[in-house]
C-alpha positions in Angstrom: 0.0 0.0 0.0 1.3 3.4 -0.9 0.2 6.4 1.3 1.6 9.7 0.1 0.9 13.4 -0.1 2.2 15.5 -3.0 3.0 19.2 -3.3 4.2 21.6 -6.0 7.6 23.1 -5.2 9.3 26.3 -6.3 13.0 25.7 -6.4 13.8 29.4 -5.4 11.9 28.8 -2.1 13.9 25.8 -1.0 15.8 26.3 2.3 18.5 23.9 1.0 20.4 22.9 -2.1 19.0 19.6 -3.6 22.5 18.8 -4.9 23.6 18.4 -1.3 21.5 15.2 -1.0 21.4 11.8 -2.7 20.0 11.8 -6.2 18.6 9.1 -8.4 18.0 9.4 -12.1 14.7 8.0 -13.1 13.2 7.3 -16.5 9.7 5.8 -16.8 7.0 5.0 -19.2 3.4 3.7 -19.0 2.2 0.6 -20.8 -1.3 1.3 -19.5 -2.8 4.1 -17.4 -6.1 2.4 -16.3 -5.0 0.5 -14.4 -1.5 2.0 -14.1 1.2 -0.3 -15.4 4.6 1.4 -15.4 8.1 0.5 -16.3 10.9 2.3 -14.6 14.7 2.6 -14.7 15.9 3.9 -11.4 19.6 4.4 -11.8 20.6 0.9 -12.8 17.6 -0.9 -11.3 14.5 -1.8 -13.4 10.9 -2.4 -12.4 7.4 -3.1 -13.6 4.8 -1.5 -11.3 1.1 -1.9 -11.0 -0.8 0.8 -9.2 -4.5 0.8 -8.3 -6.9 3.7 -8.6 -6.8 6.3 -5.8 -5.3 9.6 -4.8 -3.6 9.6 -1.4 -3.9 5.8 -0.8 -3.2 3.3 -3.6 -2.2 -0.3 -3.9 1.3 -0.6 -5.5 3.2 -3.7 -6.5 6.8 -3.7 -7.9 8.3 -6.5 -9.9 12.0 -6.5 -10.8 12.8 -6.4 -14.5 16.1 -7.1 -16.2 17.7 -4.3 -18.2 17.0 -6.3 -21.4 13.3 -6.6 -20.5 13.1 -2.9 -19.7 14.7 -2.0 -23.0 12.3 -4.3 -24.9 9.2 -2.7 -23.2 10.1 1.0 -23.2 9.4 1.5 -26.9 5.9 0.1 -26.2 5.1 2.9 -23.7 2.1 5.1 -24.4 2.7 8.9 -24.4 5.9 10.5 -23.3 8.8 8.9 -21.4 9.2 10.8 -18.1 12.7 11.8 -17.1 13.4 13.2 -13.7 16.0 13.6 -10.9 14.8 12.4 -7.5 16.5 13.9 -4.5 16.0 12.2 -1.1 15.7 14.7 1.7 15.3 13.5 5.3 12.6 15.3 7.3 11.6 15.4 10.9 9.9 12.4 12.4 11.7 9.8 10.2 9.9 10.9 7.0 11.7 11.4 3.7 10.9 14.0 1.1 11.2 12.7 -2.5 11.9 15.9 -4.5 11.3 15.2 -8.2 12.8 17.7 -10.7 11.3 16.9 -14.1 13.4 17.2 -17.2 12.7 17.5 -21.0 9.1 18.4 -21.9 7.9 18.5 -18.2 10.6 21.0 -17.0 10.4 23.2 -15.0 7.8 21.1 -13.0 9.0 20.2 -9.4 7.0 17.9 -7.1 7.5 16.8 -3.6 6.2 13.5 -2.4 6.1 12.2 1.1 5.2 8.6 1.9 3.6 7.8 5.2 3.4 4.6 7.3 -0.4 5.0 7.8 -3.3 7.3 6.9 -3.4 8.9 10.4 0.2 10.1 10.1 -0.5 11.4 6.5 -3.6 13.3 7.6 -1.9 14.9 10.6 1.2 16.0 8.7 1.7 19.8 8.5 4.0 20.7 5.6 6.6 23.4 6.0 5.9 26.9 4.8 8.2 26.6 1.8 6.0 23.8 0.3 3.8 25.1 -2.5 0.2 24.0 -3.3 -0.9 20.6 -2.2 -1.9 18.4 -5.2 -2.4 15.1 -3.5 -6.1 15.0 -4.5 -5.5 16.0 -8.1 -4.9 13.2 -10.5 -3.4 15.8 -12.9 -0.1 15.4 -11.1 0.0 11.6 -11.2 3.0 10.7 -13.4 0.7 8.5 -15.5 -1.4 11.6 -16.3 1.7 13.7 -17.0 2.9 11.1 -19.5 -0.3 11.6 -21.5 -0.6 15.4 -21.4 0.1 17.5 -24.4 2.2 20.5 -23.4 
């Protein structure tokens, strides 16, 4: 189960430099958007992911892929291939901010995602002032939707 909240971020409002934190390079495409079936390269790891419908709470299942399987499937993706840098920023109370800085057609979009251990913790979380608008309940900011949008 994935329980996360999502926020728009303005890089000029960050109280830190993302480059000072660990970064992963992510490329992902969608074989299907209803239900969501995604393939992802995360640095040198490869996955096929199924996600159920939902906004803050969704079922999510990851299956490992070989590099060869990923390279075979990526040309079959519908819509754009999403490319982003993900910075992992530790927060208070043992939470981690996943700061996604989108590249190519989706630049200059920047999103922050925080995964929570349970719904109670997610609902009670107060984001810092430098966070932008919360978009948790907008499917427009799901990566599967972004892959299909014409910019």
